[in-house]
N, C-alpha and C positions, 0 to 999 in steps of 0.2 A: 540831327535828322530834320529839325525844323528849318535850318538854313538851307539845306539841300535835300528835298524830298526824294530824290533819286538814290541818295546814299543810304544804304542799309548796313549797319555794322555786322561784321561776320560773327556768327554765334560761336561760343567757345567750343573747341573740339572736345568730344567726350574723352575721358581718361582711358588710355589704352591699358588693358589688362589690370585695371584697378580692382575689379572683383576677384580676379585670380590672385593678385598680390595680397588682398585683404584675407582671403581664405588661407593663403600660405602663412601669413602672420598669425592668424587665429590658430592654425594647426601647430605652429611653433610654440605658441603660448600655452596651448592645451597640453602639450607634451610635459610641461612642468608648471602646473597652475599656481604653485606657491612662489615661483620666482617672479620678481619684478624686473622689467626691462627698461632700459633707456632707449631713446630714439636712435642714437648712434649704434647701439648694440644690435637693434633690429635691422638697421640699414646694412651693417657689416654682415650679419647672418644671411640676409636676403641678397647681398651683393648689388645694392642700389646706392644711390646717393642719399645723404642725409636730407637734402631738400625734398626729394620724392617721398621719403619716409615721414617727414614732418607733415606734408600735405595728407598722406594716406592715413596716418594715425589721427590727424585732426578730423578727417571725415569719419573715421571709425568711432571716435569719441562722440561726435555729433549724432551718429546713428545709435549710440548706446552700446556698442560692442566692447569698448575699452573705457577705463577710467584711470585717473591718477591715484596711485597709492600714496605718493608724497609729492605734492606740487613743487616744493622747493628744490627737490633733487631730480624732478622730472621722471619719476618712476611710474611706468605703466603696467597695469594688470588687466586681466579679463574682468568684465563687470560681473560675470557669474561666479567668480572665484570667491572663496571665503576669507580673503585677505582683508585685514583691518586697515582702514584708511588712516594715515598718519597726518598730523598737522605739521606744517613747516615751522622752522624756528621763529620766523616773524609772527606767525599766528599764535604760537605758544607764548611769545613775549607779550603780545597784546592781551591775551587771556590772563596772564599773571598781573599785568599792569592794571587791568580793569578791577581786579580784587584789591588793589592797593592804591587808592586815590592820592595818597601822600607821596607815592613813589617807592622805588626799591633801589638798593645799591646795585651798581652794575655787576660786581663780582658775585653777589648773592643771587642775582637774577640768572647769571650765566651758569652757576652751579645748580640752581633749581631746575633749569631747563635741560642742561647738559650740552650747552653750546661750547664749541672749541674756541671760537673767536667772537669778537663783539661786532662783526660785520652785519648781522641781522638788525641789531640795534642802530647801527650807523645808517643802514638803509631806511629804517623807519624814521630816523631823524631827518634824512635827506628829503623824504616825501612829506614831512610835516606832521607825522603821527606822534612822534616823541619830541618833547621839548629839547632844545639844544643843551648839550653838556660838554664839558671839557675834562679830559683826564689831567689831573694835577700831579705834582711831584709826589704828594703823599699817597697817591693812588697805586703806587708800585708795591709789589709784594714785600712784606717785611717779616723777619723771623722774630718770634717772641722768645721769652726766656726758656721755654721748653723745646725750642727748635722747630716749632710748627710755623708754617707760613700763614700769615694773617694779612688780609687785604681789606683796605677800606676803599670803596670806589665812589664814583660820582653818582648822584641821585638821578635815577631815570624815571620820568613821569610822562603820562599821556598829555598831549596838548588839550586845552579846553575845547577846541573845534572837533578833535577826534572823539573825545569823550561825549560830546553832544551828539555826534552822528551815531555813536554806538548806542546811546540811551534812547535815541529816537528810532532805532531800528534801521538806519540807513547803512548801505555797504561802504566799505573803505576800499579804494582802488590803489593799485600800485602804479609804477611809472608806465607800464605797458597797457594799462586799462583793464587788467584782469582784477577780479575781486580778491582782495587780500583778506578782508574780514567780512563774511556774509552777514546779512541782517538776521535777527533772531528768528524770524519766521522761516528762513531757508535752512536752518540748521537741523 
């Protein structure tokens, strides 16, 4: 605008039928308040695109109508419902590792949290929250004399930088810029 004072940018068009769509989504979710919905399920039910539903649910979360039940799985519920908010596997992993400054074996960590794969730990490793580790040959499951499966895994520890941020009450962000571990004051 400074270069050309005659040029005025066109204001964004107001969303058409967004209030009607929001009310329809609210009515759909009120019909079964204990159910958690994904964005694609809502889009399919409303017969719109996922792109439209991502925008609509984002606006509804900003207004305070919806909240995430589980951020990792992308499950949405009504804010007024009595559904307990769950932490994602990455948040649970950070919580377990805070209590163990010397680290935890990978397989013990997976069984304590109930993770099916080690992908959340790998994600934390990729963004620099967990120290790098490698699975070695001895990390594979082995049968003991009683026939039980025994696993010895790599040691998983928080990086000193992540531990410092947590102790200072600073948030930890994921790759998208979303808060992965909120500060202690926000919990």
